Backbone bond lengths (Angstrom), bond angles and torsions (degrees), N, CA, C in turn:
res aa  C-N    CA-C-N  psi(-1)  N-CA   C-N-CA  omega(-1)  CA-C   N-CA-C  phi
1 M - - - 1.458 - - 1.517 108.20 -
2 G 1.318 118.18 115.84 1.444 121.53 -176.78 1.507 111.99 -81.75
3 A 1.337 115.53 172.04 1.453 120.35 179.31 1.518 109.27 -70.44
4 H 1.334 115.94 140.99 1.452 122.66 176.67 1.522 106.41 -114.01
5 L 1.334 118.10 98.83 1.453 121.77 -177.11 1.516 109.38 -92.99
6 N 1.319 116.35 129.89 1.454 120.32 175.03 1.520 109.25 -73.14
7 P 1.343 118.46 148.07 1.454 120.24 -178.26 1.522 111.04 -70.17
8 G 1.343 114.91 165.72 1.451 119.71 172.85 1.516 112.88 81.25
9 L 1.323 115.40 -146.39 1.454 122.31 -172.08 1.517 112.87 -59.71
10 S 1.355 117.33 -39.17 1.458 119.60 -177.65 1.522 110.84 -64.06
11 G 1.348 117.68 -38.35 1.446 120.44 177.15 1.516 111.72 -65.67
12 L 1.351 117.30 -40.94 1.453 121.06 178.51 1.515 111.71 -62.97
13 S 1.348 116.26 -34.96 1.463 119.25 -179.00 1.520 110.96 -62.44
14 V 1.340 117.24 -34.40 1.453 120.78 178.19 1.525 110.69 -75.97
15 L 1.339 116.41 -42.81 1.454 120.15 -174.30 1.522 112.54 -70.61
16 F 1.316 117.70 -37.03 1.462 120.89 -172.66 1.524 113.47 -114.27
17 G 1.331 118.28 2.94 1.447 120.80 175.58 1.510 114.13 74.76
18 Q 1.328 118.65 14.01 1.447 121.69 -179.20 1.522 110.70 -87.20
19 Y 1.325 115.42 155.77 1.453 123.55 171.95 1.530 112.92 64.52
20 K 1.330 116.87 18.77 1.453 118.88 179.19 1.521 110.42 -88.56
21 S 1.341 114.93 147.31 1.451 121.78 176.84 1.523 107.04 -141.49
22 V 1.331 116.20 -176.69 1.461 120.14 179.72 1.521 109.46 -131.89
23 Y 1.325 114.58 155.88 1.457 121.28 171.89 1.526 108.15 -135.74
24 P 1.349 117.55 130.05 1.467 126.56 -2.97 1.514 111.80 -75.94
25 D 1.328 115.77 153.32 1.456 123.67 -178.42 1.525 108.60 -104.56
26 A 1.324 116.48 121.86 1.467 120.03 -178.65 1.526 111.90 -62.18
27 G 1.323 116.79 -32.00 1.455 119.74 175.79 1.514 114.66 82.94
28 G 1.340 117.70 -31.87 1.450 120.41 177.70 1.515 115.03 73.59
29 K 1.334 117.50 21.18 1.461 120.75 -177.82 1.522 111.49 -123.01
30 G 1.331 115.98 27.17 1.453 120.24 173.68 1.508 115.88 92.56
31 A 1.338 118.37 -4.36 1.463 120.72 179.37 1.524 110.04 -83.79
32 A 1.340 116.45 138.27 1.463 120.49 179.17 1.523 110.48 -70.93
33 V 1.317 116.74 149.26 1.455 122.20 176.25 1.530 108.64 -127.22
34 V 1.330 116.55 135.43 1.456 122.50 178.22 1.529 107.56 -122.62
35 Y 1.323 116.72 120.85 1.456 120.02 -179.81 1.526 110.16 -84.64
36 P 1.336 117.87 139.54 1.463 120.56 179.15 1.529 111.49 -60.08
37 S 1.321 116.44 142.94 1.458 122.35 176.56 1.523 108.71 -113.51
38 V 1.321 116.02 129.41 1.461 122.76 -179.47 1.521 108.26 -112.83
39 S 1.329 117.45 128.74 1.459 122.31 -172.41 1.522 111.14 -119.66
40 S 1.324 115.46 152.54 1.472 120.66 174.64 1.523 112.17 -83.21
41 Q 1.322 117.75 2.38 1.458 120.85 179.90 1.523 112.15 -76.27
42 A 1.325 115.62 136.67 1.459 122.19 167.65 1.525 107.85 -93.30
43 N 1.336 116.11 151.32 1.455 118.69 -172.82 1.521 109.32 -162.23
44 N 1.331 116.55 163.71 1.460 123.14 168.70 1.523 108.34 -162.34
45 E 1.338 117.34 -171.52 1.457 120.28 -176.87 1.531 112.46 -64.72
46 T 1.327 117.92 -31.44 1.461 121.87 -171.09 1.513 113.14 -98.08
47 D 1.335 117.18 -46.95 1.456 121.09 -172.48 1.521 112.09 -84.83
48 A 1.313 116.42 150.77 1.452 121.26 172.79 1.528 109.68 -70.16
49 A 1.326 115.81 147.62 1.459 120.02 178.49 1.524 110.48 -63.21
50 A 1.344 116.23 139.97 1.454 120.31 -178.70 1.523 109.69 -156.35
51 T 1.326 115.83 149.44 1.459 121.83 173.07 1.517 108.94 -107.47
52 A 1.311 116.59 130.56 1.462 122.67 172.63 1.529 107.33 -120.66
53 K 1.317 117.24 136.01 1.454 121.47 -179.33 1.525 110.51 -54.82
54 D 1.323 115.83 131.75 1.464 124.05 174.50 1.525 114.07 74.34
55 Y 1.334 118.69 13.14 1.463 121.66 173.67 1.524 109.58 -114.53
56 W 1.324 115.91 140.10 1.461 120.82 -179.68 1.523 111.71 -63.83
57 G 1.334 115.29 141.79 1.446 121.20 166.72 1.524 109.94 -82.26
58 E 1.321 115.51 174.76 1.465 119.76 179.19 1.535 110.06 -69.41
59 P 1.335 117.54 143.80 1.463 119.26 177.10 1.529 111.05 -70.41
60 S 1.308 114.97 152.36 1.459 122.10 173.98 1.524 108.94 -123.40
61 I 1.314 116.85 147.81 1.455 121.26 179.59 1.527 109.74 -80.04
62 L 1.341 116.29 124.76 1.456 121.59 173.39 1.521 110.96 -88.03
63 I 1.338 116.09 -43.43 1.466 121.52 176.49 1.521 107.03 -133.51
64 P 1.332 119.22 113.73 1.464 120.79 -178.49 1.530 111.56 -66.27
65 R 1.320 116.29 157.19 1.463 119.55 172.00 1.535 108.41 -62.99
66 D 1.308 116.49 161.87 1.474 122.51 -177.89 1.522 111.73 62.04
67 T 1.339 116.90 29.18 1.457 120.05 -178.49 1.519 111.88 -109.32
68 V 1.337 117.85 -52.37 1.464 119.93 -178.68 1.520 109.77 -77.82
69 A 1.339 115.85 147.82 1.466 120.71 -177.46 1.523 111.96 -82.47
70 G 1.301 117.41 -23.48 1.462 122.39 -179.59 1.507 108.96 -164.28
71 Q 1.329 116.88 -166.70 1.465 120.36 -176.06 1.525 110.68 -58.97
72 T 1.334 115.88 127.83 1.457 121.87 -176.82 1.524 108.95 -132.18
73 E 1.332 116.50 125.25 1.457 119.79 179.05 1.525 110.79 -81.00
74 I 1.331 115.34 134.54 1.458 122.88 176.23 1.525 107.06 -96.30
75 L 1.319 116.88 113.03 1.456 121.30 -173.65 1.521 113.12 -96.79
76 G 1.338 116.92 -37.33 1.455 118.76 -176.54 1.513 112.09 -178.99
77 L 1.327 115.48 -164.30 1.459 123.11 -174.56 1.525 109.70 -136.34
78 M 1.314 115.73 158.64 1.449 121.93 169.39 1.517 107.58 -132.74
79 A 1.321 117.07 121.57 1.461 121.44 178.63 1.522 108.32 -85.34
80 L 1.327 117.05 121.71 1.460 121.87 -176.18 1.519 112.02 -91.19
81 Q 1.309 117.13 -36.70 1.463 122.75 174.89 1.522 106.88 -143.43
82 A 1.311 116.41 145.77 1.464 118.92 -179.28 1.520 110.29 -156.29
83 T 1.327 115.67 155.00 1.461 120.76 172.47 1.525 108.91 -69.86
84 V 1.320 116.58 132.63 1.465 121.32 -171.54 1.529 111.57 -83.43
85 G 1.336 115.66 144.67 1.457 121.41 169.31 1.506 115.31 76.59
86 K 1.334 117.62 25.96 1.464 121.54 178.89 1.528 109.44 -123.55
87 Y 1.319 115.21 146.59 1.456 120.17 169.13 1.526 108.13 -92.95
88 L 1.308 115.66 120.49 1.456 121.87 -178.56 1.520 109.13 -117.91
89 Q 1.318 116.94 121.47 1.452 120.00 170.66 1.515 107.91 -86.94
90 Y 1.327 116.37 141.61 1.466 119.21 -179.12 1.524 111.01 -130.30
91 Q 1.304 115.26 157.28 1.458 123.69 169.46 1.518 108.35 -127.29
92 V 1.310 116.59 133.45 1.459 122.77 171.25 1.523 106.82 -106.32
93 I 1.314 115.94 126.95 1.464 122.10 -162.02 1.518 110.47 -126.38
94 R 1.326 116.32 122.99 1.464 122.27 177.09 1.521 109.85 -103.77
95 G 1.331 116.51 133.06 1.453 121.07 172.10 1.514 110.35 -85.96
96 H 1.325 118.03 123.23 1.470 122.30 -175.18 1.526 110.67 -90.43
97 L 1.342 116.85 116.46 1.457 121.27 -176.86 1.529 112.44 -64.89
98 A 1.343 116.94 -31.94 1.462 119.94 179.17 1.521 112.14 -70.62
99 F 1.325 116.59 -14.61 1.468 122.68 178.76 1.523 107.78 -126.54
100 A 1.321 115.26 63.65 1.456 121.87 -176.65 1.517 109.38 -149.24
101 S 1.331 115.69 158.02 1.458 120.16 175.82 1.519 109.20 -156.11
102 D 1.335 115.04 149.28 1.456 121.08 177.45 1.523 111.08 -86.88
103 K 1.315 116.14 158.96 1.466 121.26 172.10 1.515 109.88 -60.00
104 S 1.324 116.02 140.73 1.458 121.30 177.85 1.522 108.74 -144.51
105 G 1.342 116.17 106.84 1.461 120.45 178.52 1.517 111.79 64.56
106 G 1.339 115.41 -157.49 1.457 120.89 175.65 1.506 113.29 72.56
107 V 1.318 115.07 -169.14 1.460 121.69 -177.80 1.521 109.93 -78.96
108 A 1.314 116.16 168.47 1.458 121.91 178.60 1.527 110.83 -63.84
109 W 1.313 115.83 143.32 1.458 121.33 172.40 1.523 106.82 -87.43
110 D 1.316 116.21 77.76 1.461 121.85 -177.17 1.523 109.99 -124.42
111 E 1.319 116.81 173.25 1.458 122.53 -174.76 1.534 111.49 -49.38
112 G 1.321 115.82 131.55 1.454 122.01 179.51 1.511 114.14 90.58
113 G 1.335 118.36 -12.88 1.457 121.23 -178.93 1.515 112.55 -66.39
114 T 1.336 116.81 141.62 1.464 121.05 179.39 1.520 113.14 -126.98
115 A 1.324 118.47 -31.14 1.469 122.30 -179.08 1.524 108.00 -99.85
116 L 1.321 116.59 102.06 1.455 122.31 -174.25 1.526 109.84 -104.94
117 T 1.317 117.04 122.39 1.460 121.77 179.89 1.519 109.41 -88.16
118 V 1.344 115.70 128.39 1.464 122.16 -176.52 1.528 109.70 -125.66
119 A 1.319 115.81 167.31 1.465 120.30 179.30 1.528 111.18 -70.14
120 D 1.348 117.32 -33.79 1.460 121.63 -177.72 1.514 109.81 -144.27
121 G 1.328 116.91 102.84 1.454 120.84 179.42 1.509 114.18 -81.95
122 S 1.339 118.23 -9.91 1.458 120.91 -173.46 1.521 113.44 -70.49
123 V 1.322 117.79 -16.94 1.467 120.01 -177.79 1.524 112.43 -83.88
124 F 1.340 117.65 -3.82 1.457 121.58 -178.61 1.529 110.37 -106.35
125 A 1.326 115.88 157.01 1.457 121.57 -179.90 1.519 109.52 -140.90
126 D 1.320 115.70 157.50 1.470 121.38 178.10 1.525 110.53 -54.77
127 D 1.316 116.18 136.10 1.466 124.84 177.42 1.518 114.17 76.39
128 D 1.329 118.33 2.34 1.465 118.86 172.51 1.521 110.28 -56.98
129 M 1.325 116.80 140.37 1.458 120.46 165.27 1.526 106.97 -90.43
130 V 1.321 116.11 131.09 1.458 120.24 -174.88 1.529 110.40 -130.52
131 I 1.315 114.91 155.10 1.458 122.36 167.54 1.519 107.72 -99.81
132 V 1.324 116.82 127.09 1.459 122.09 166.05 1.523 106.23 -94.67
133 Y 1.319 116.63 118.73 1.462 122.98 -167.10 1.517 109.38 -125.52
134 S 1.308 115.86 133.04 1.462 121.73 170.70 1.513 108.18 -146.51
135 D 1.316 116.53 171.91 1.458 119.31 176.84 1.526 111.66 -68.89
136 Y 1.337 117.22 -8.20 1.458 121.72 178.41 1.522 112.64 -92.71
137 A 1.336 117.70 -43.29 1.469 120.81 -173.46 1.524 109.66 -159.28
138 V 1.333 115.22 167.79 1.453 122.15 173.45 1.524 107.49 -134.79
139 E 1.331 116.78 141.64 1.458 120.17 179.88 1.520 110.45 -150.56
140 I 1.337 115.39 158.18 1.456 122.96 178.55 1.517 109.59 -98.80
141 M 1.336 116.17 132.59 1.464 121.91 175.67 1.522 108.78 -135.34
142 L 1.338 116.58 169.56 1.463 123.33 174.44 1.517 109.03 -117.06
143 V 1.341 116.74 140.11 1.463 120.84 174.30 1.520 108.28 -76.77
144 N 1.325 115.97 127.42 1.462 122.80 -175.86 1.527 109.32 -109.40
145 G 1.331 116.42 92.69 1.452 121.38 -178.99 1.513 111.95 94.72
146 A 1.313 116.10 159.29 1.461 121.19 178.68 1.525 109.70 -64.90
147 P 1.342 118.59 133.94 1.465 120.78 179.33 1.523 111.41 -58.11
148 A 1.324 115.59 141.53 1.467 122.00 178.63 1.528 107.78 -104.53
149 G 1.341 116.25 98.21 1.455 119.57 -177.71 1.514 110.86 63.88
150 K 1.323 116.01 -116.79 1.458 120.90 -178.17 1.532 112.67 -100.37
151 V 1.319 117.20 11.44 1.462 121.00 -179.77 1.525 109.76 -106.21
152 V 1.333 115.82 120.78 1.459 122.52 175.76 1.524 107.45 -108.57
153 T 1.336 116.77 118.80 1.467 121.47 178.90 1.524 108.80 -92.79
154 V 1.341 115.56 128.62 1.463 120.42 -176.07 1.521 110.45 -121.36
155 E 1.319 114.97 158.78 1.461 121.82 175.68 1.518 108.81 -143.46
156 R 1.326 115.82 159.43 1.451 120.10 177.30 1.525 111.30 -79.24
157 E 1.314 114.92 154.02 1.458 119.54 162.61 1.535 107.67 -67.48
158 T 1.327 116.01 170.93 1.456 119.41 174.40 1.525 109.20 -63.44
159 V 1.330 116.54 123.75 1.463 120.91 -177.35 1.522 110.23 -131.71
160 A 1.336 115.25 156.48 1.462 120.47 179.06 1.524 109.73 -97.25
161 L 1.342 115.63 60.74 1.458 121.54 179.01 1.521 109.41 -131.30
162 A 1.315 116.45 160.36 1.462 120.90 -176.82 1.526 112.71 -76.61
163 H 1.317 118.14 -18.06 1.467 121.69 -179.51 1.531 107.79 -115.84
164 P 1.318 117.48 89.57 1.461 121.17 -166.21 1.522 116.23 -87.73
165 T 1.312 120.50 4.44 1.455 120.03 -174.88 1.523 110.96 -123.67
166 G 1.336 114.95 150.22 1.456 120.83 171.51 1.519 114.69 74.06
167 L 1.330 113.91 -177.05 1.455 120.96 -178.61 1.530 111.51 -58.67
168 R 1.303 116.35 151.99 1.458 122.11 178.85 1.528 112.92 -89.86
169 W 1.338 116.61 -26.85 1.464 119.95 -167.34 1.523 112.12 -126.28
170 N 1.323 116.27 156.09 1.471 122.77 178.23 1.531 109.63 -89.55
171 H 1.327 115.58 76.63 1.453 121.07 -176.36 1.531 111.68 -64.60
172 T 1.330 116.85 -49.48 1.466 120.13 -175.38 1.515 111.71 -70.23
173 T 1.322 117.42 -42.45 1.460 120.36 179.34 1.525 111.39 -57.67
174 N 1.330 116.21 -38.52 1.460 119.86 -172.36 1.522 114.75 -100.54
175 A 1.327 118.14 -17.33 1.473 119.28 -176.41 1.520 110.55 -153.83
176 A 1.323 116.79 52.08 1.471 121.26 -178.82 1.528 110.53 -56.14
177 G 1.336 114.84 138.24 1.456 120.81 178.72 1.508 114.47 92.47
178 T 1.333 117.60 -3.77 1.470 120.69 -179.49 1.523 112.60 -115.27
179 E 1.334 118.20 5.92 1.466 121.98 -171.92 1.532 111.76 -80.94
180 S 1.334 115.51 131.46 1.460 122.19 177.72 1.521 109.47 -144.98
181 I 1.337 115.96 159.67 1.470 122.02 171.34 1.524 108.36 -122.46
182 Y 1.332 115.98 134.06 1.467 123.05 176.36 1.526 109.11 -121.82
183 V 1.338 117.30 133.12 1.462 120.17 170.07 1.525 108.15 -73.05
184 V 1.336 116.89 132.50 1.464 120.95 179.73 1.523 112.71 -119.07
185 D 1.326 118.25 -17.47 1.455 120.44 178.77 1.522 108.87 -156.54
186 R 1.338 114.86 130.71 1.467 121.13 177.81 1.522 107.85 -133.42
187 A 1.313 116.66 125.10 1.463 121.45 -175.85 1.526 110.87 -55.04
188 A 1.339 114.85 136.49 1.468 123.43 174.02 1.524 112.95 67.31
189 T 1.328 118.36 12.35 1.463 121.19 176.05 1.523 107.79 -122.21
190 Q 1.327 116.10 96.06 1.460 120.69 -171.41 1.519 111.70 -62.87
191 S 1.332 117.49 -32.37 1.461 119.99 -177.49 1.523 112.32 -71.83
192 I 1.343 117.16 -14.46 1.468 120.88 176.16 1.523 106.56 -119.26
193 S 1.317 115.80 78.00 1.458 118.68 -175.48 1.524 110.22 -150.80
194 L 1.318 114.75 159.23 1.452 121.18 174.83 1.524 109.34 -95.83
195 T 1.313 116.39 174.99 1.462 120.48 175.85 1.522 108.48 -127.11
196 Q 1.325 117.17 148.51 1.454 119.11 -175.27 1.515 111.25 -144.54
197 G 1.328 114.87 167.02 1.449 121.25 179.40 1.517 109.32 -167.22
198 V 1.336 115.96 -173.15 1.463 122.80 179.49 1.523 108.16 -122.82
199 Y 1.322 115.23 138.44 1.462 121.50 -177.06 1.521 108.59 -127.26
200 S 1.325 116.63 138.88 1.459 121.91 175.92 1.512 109.10 -134.69
201 A 1.331 117.23 126.40 1.458 121.87 -179.83 1.524 109.64 -97.82
202 T 1.332 116.63 122.02 1.454 121.03 175.95 1.523 111.65 -94.36
203 A 1.327 116.71 -12.64 1.465 122.42 176.16 1.512 107.60 -148.70
204 S 1.332 115.76 165.37 1.465 119.06 -173.72 1.515 113.42 -85.52
205 G 1.333 118.93 -7.93 1.455 121.15 -176.90 1.518 112.56 -89.88
206 V 1.328 115.06 -162.65 1.457 121.61 -178.25 1.527 110.30 -60.03
207 Q 1.330 115.95 133.81 1.463 121.02 -175.75 1.518 113.50 -103.82
208 G 1.316 118.24 3.62 1.455 120.39 -179.90 1.515 112.56 83.00
209 E 1.309 116.12 -179.72 1.453 121.21 -175.35 1.523 111.80 -77.59
210 T 1.316 116.06 135.74 1.462 123.33 170.74 1.517 106.73 -117.11
211 M 1.314 117.89 109.07 1.456 121.04 -178.52 1.527 109.06 -80.93
212 L 1.321 116.03 139.27 1.455 120.82 -178.54 1.522 110.78 -68.99
213 S 1.322 115.48 148.37 1.459 120.00 178.60 1.518 112.16 -70.81
214 R 1.328 115.74 -17.65 1.469 120.22 177.84 1.524 108.01 -140.34
215 V 1.322 116.52 112.92 1.458 120.65 177.46 1.520 109.08 -75.11
216 F 1.331 117.13 130.72 1.460 119.53 176.63 1.517 109.91 -142.90
217 S 1.319 116.21 171.66 1.455 122.11 -173.94 1.515 110.96 -115.51
218 I 1.331 115.11 153.91 1.456 120.47 165.42 1.519 107.55 -122.43
219 D 1.310 115.79 154.69 1.458 122.09 178.53 1.515 108.48 -120.76
220 V 1.303 116.37 175.90 1.454 120.83 179.77 1.530 109.57 -56.30
221 N 1.311 117.42 139.41 1.473 125.65 -177.30 1.522 113.78 74.85
222 E 1.333 118.33 5.88 1.461 120.67 175.89 1.530 109.30 -106.71
223 P 1.343 118.49 118.80 1.463 120.08 179.49 1.522 112.20 -82.56
224 L 1.326 115.83 157.14 1.456 122.87 172.61 1.519 107.98 -119.65
225 A 1.332 116.65 129.15 1.464 121.80 -177.03 1.522 109.89 -129.48
226 M 1.330 115.56 169.70 1.464 121.66 178.72 1.516 108.51 -149.87
227 R 1.332 116.46 146.72 1.461 120.74 171.36 1.520 108.84 -141.97
228 I 1.340 115.73 158.66 1.461 121.07 -177.36 1.523 109.83 -133.63
229 V 1.330 115.01 158.78 1.455 121.99 173.27 1.524 107.73 -132.14
230 N 1.310 116.53 134.18 1.465 122.00 175.69 1.520 107.77 -82.21
231 T 1.325 117.11 109.93 1.463 121.04 -179.65 1.533 112.05 -94.76
232 T 1.340 117.40 4.53 1.463 121.62 -179.08 1.522 112.20 -96.46
233 D 1.343 117.29 -48.90 1.458 121.62 -177.22 1.529 108.72 -160.55
234 S 1.313 117.24 -166.91 1.471 121.23 -176.67 1.530 112.86 -101.48
235 I 1.316 116.83 21.51 1.460 121.28 176.98 1.529 109.50 -77.88
236 D 1.328 116.56 134.62 1.460 119.69 177.75 1.526 109.84 -64.64
237 C 1.333 115.97 131.10 1.457 121.87 -179.53 1.523 109.45 -123.30
238 A 1.299 116.02 149.69 1.451 120.36 177.23 1.521 109.28 -143.02
239 V 1.338 115.76 145.81 1.459 122.65 178.09 1.522 108.06 -131.14
240 D 1.334 117.10 124.06 1.457 121.29 170.74 1.517 107.60 -84.76
241 V 1.343 116.88 130.78 1.460 120.63 -166.93 1.523 110.82 -124.66
242 C 1.312 114.51 135.06 1.462 122.76 168.73 1.533 107.03 -112.30
243 T 1.305 118.18 129.20 1.464 122.02 -178.40 1.517 110.53 -90.72
244 I 1.330 116.55 132.70 1.460 122.32 176.94 1.519 107.70 -93.61
245 I 1.320 115.93 122.66 1.463 120.84 -176.46 1.529 110.17 -126.24
246 Q 1.323 115.79 162.60 1.449 119.38 169.77 1.506 108.09 -84.11
247 G 1.319 116.28 120.27 1.452 118.25 -178.92 1.503 110.25 178.86
């Protein structure tokens, strides 16, 4: 999948290195900065965290929702620290606000839950990959069947955990009122898709810029997430990530 550069100023920013910024930005005015860490570990409320070769780890938020002030192009990543000598496949995942809905009534969105009641089920479709997002946790699920009214039925991808069905986290118990679902990938719809690549660390320090194979934008209330899989062995791997944005 080649790079898709938008015309005009955004394309020039990629070609000539202009107008680029980073998130999070230390600012240089005494405020602490913490870079997001993305791990190959799978986890949930019940099972201990573990890495299994060729299975996705839990996603981590690179840019939380309600963070950007307006449309912001995501250009690439910079790995600040990484486990050495591993091949890591990654996905960078945008939550689409036009294909999202908040929790509305129904049962708690907690571990094991599959029938999630939302304000608007019409924006979801069978086999959608979605992010279930709350102020407590974020996780990837698949829509299982066409939504019935305001009920979206979800299932896990194949995972190497002892509890293979339903939600992984207790979203409602720990962060009631913040639960939402965002579509992040829909088959055959390029405008609703994630981007991915392979990363290999030859040293534990900064690895330089990795430009995404597909430049895309996020807007206010749209989160940006990332997850990795260790394709080399079952050793737990982690990457601290700085996001390169147009700004």
